[in-house]
N, C-alpha and C positions, 0 to 999 in steps of 0.2 A: 504493500500500500504506500510505498514511497516514504516520505518523511512526515506525513500527516499524523497528528496526535489525537484527533477527535474520533469518536465512534461513528459508525455509519448512520446512527439515528440523528446525529447533528446535521449531516448532509441532507437527510430526508426532511428534517425540520426546515432548513433553509429553502429547499426546493418547493415545499408546500407554501412557504410564505411569499414566494414571488411567482408562483404558478399563474400564468396568463396575465401577469402584471406588465411584462415587457414583450413577450413573444409567445408563440404557440408550441414551444418545446415541451416535451413530456417531463413528468416528474423524474423519471430515470435520467434523462439527459441533463436536467438541472442539478440533480444530485451529483452527477459526475463532474459538472462544472464547479460545484461547491467544493468537491474534493480537490480539484485542481487548484482552486483558490487557497485552500488550506495548505497545500504544498508550497505555493508561492509565498503565502503569509509567513511560514516558518523559515523559508530560505531568504526572504527579503524583509523580515519584520521591522528592522531598523529603518527601512526606507519606505514604510507603508504609506505615510502621508504623501510623499513625492510620487510613489507609484500609483496611488489612487487617482491622482489628477490626470493620469494618462489612460485610465480605463473608461469604458463606456458606462452609462448609468446603471445598467443591469449588473455589470461586474463590480462597480463600486458598492452597490447595495449588498451583493454577496460578500464582498471583502469586509464590509462593516459588520455584517452578521457573524462571519467567521471570527473576526477579532473579538466580538462580544462573547461568543460561545467558548473560544479558546481561553479567555480571561476567567470565565466561570469554571471551566474544566481544570485549568492548571493553577488557579489561585484560590478562588472563592470556595470551591468544593473541598479543598485541602485544609481550610482554616475554619476554626470555630466562628460562627457568625458573631458580629459585634456591632455596637452602636455605629450608625452611619451607613449600614448596609443598603438601605433604600436609596440613599444618595449615590453610592457606588454603582449600584445596578442601573440607576437612571442615567448615569454618565455613559454606561455601556449602551443603553438603549438609544441615546442620541449620537453615538459615535464619537464621544469626546471623553475618552478614558481618563479618569483622574480629576476631571473638572467638576466642581460643585455648583449646581444650578440653584438659584433662589426659589423658594416656594412662591406660588402664585399670590398675587395681591388683589385679586378680584374674584367675585363669585360667578362671573359670567365667562364661561369657557366654550368657545365655538365647537371644539372637538367633543365636548360632552353633550352638545345639543342645547346649551342654554345655561341655566343656573345649576350650580353644583349642589350636591346633597350636604356638603360640609362647608360651613363658613370658613373663609380663608384665615380668619384670626384663630381658628381652632386647629389648623393644620399641624403646627409644631407639636402641640400636646397629643394629638391623635397619632402622629408618626412615632413619637416617643413611646406611647403605649404599645403600638404595633411592634416596634423593634424589641420591646421587652419579651414579646411572644417569639419573635424570630431568633432571639439570642439564647433561648432556652434549648440547651443541647438535647434534652430528652424529648423535645417536640417532634423530632423526626427519626433520630437514630434508633430509639427503642420502641417507637410506636408501631402498632399493627398497621396493615395496609388500609384498613377502614379508618383508623385514626389519622394516618398520614393523608389520605384523600380528603378528609374533613378539614384538616389543617391547611391543605393547599387551597381548598375552596374559601376558607376564611381569609387567607392571605390575599388571594386574588380579589375577592369582593371588597376587602378593606382598602386596598390601593385605589380601586375604582371609586368607592364611596368617598374616601378622603380627597382623591384627585389632587395630590399635593403640588403638581407642576402645571404650567400653562400648556405643556405639550408632552407627548410620549408617555402618558400614564398607562395606557393599555400595553405598550411595549415593555414598560417597567414591570407591570404585573406579570406578564408572560415570562419575562426573564427571571423574576424572583421565584416563580414556580419551578423553573428549570434548575435553579441553584439547589433547591431542597429535594427535587427528584433525583438529581445526580449525587447529592450527598448520601442518599439512600442506596445508590448503586443501580438505579433504574435508568432506562433509556430516556434520552431527551423526548419530551412530550409535545406532540403536535396539538396546538390549541388554536381553534379557528378565530378569525377576526369576527367581530360582532356582526358586521354587515354580510358575512359570507355563509352563515349557518343559522337556520331557524332554531335548531336544537340548542345551540350555544346561546343565542339571544334569550331564549326562555330560561335557561339555567341562570344566566347573569341577572335577568330581570327579577327572578324569584329570589336569587341570592341577595340582591340589594334591598328586597322587601323583608329579609330576615329568614328566608327558608333556604338553607345551604345544602339540603339533602340532594336535590337534583344535580347540582354541580359536584357534590361529593361522589355521586354515582358515576357521573361523566368521567372524573379522574380515576375512580376506582377501577373502572372497566378498561382503562388504558395504561395503567402503571404496572 
């Protein structure tokens, strides 16, 4: 497999995320392209920024996702979660590894469809409470798969409900789930985008209303 360090499930995840976004290539073809980008990333990682400017839009998107998944696989999965993990994962989601973005300062966020469920002034307190859950080592390592899937549903819905940033909250939620899935040794998990799956929309809408069980079942059936 060359010099790539990611499992095949990572390439499948990237392939599904861009399927039909740029071209009509198959999932298999896109997964192979993602694997090639992984090889390039590890051979030229110090020049990633310079190299990315030379790529077409599709390849840049793949390169950013490979960088994010590589950081999860080779750093975050190997460390005990600690305060600031939401900010770290958000920086991966926006392709700016290591940069800390400010929390939103308004309750109107276009990508949420209007007013958020959490007042912007409550975001720091809510994230602090959520990270208390994320930093509990027992929350995933020793949990049963039923407990793990409920935890993942709680994490995902919490990020969407809090909506801490002005952009990339959905990507942040999906990547956070990947961190804890991989910490448990499971494959990277394909999570649909809200607009692409009626089943996922129902799971998320019910989760935001307080019923996490449909999303728990969604995760449980896939991990």
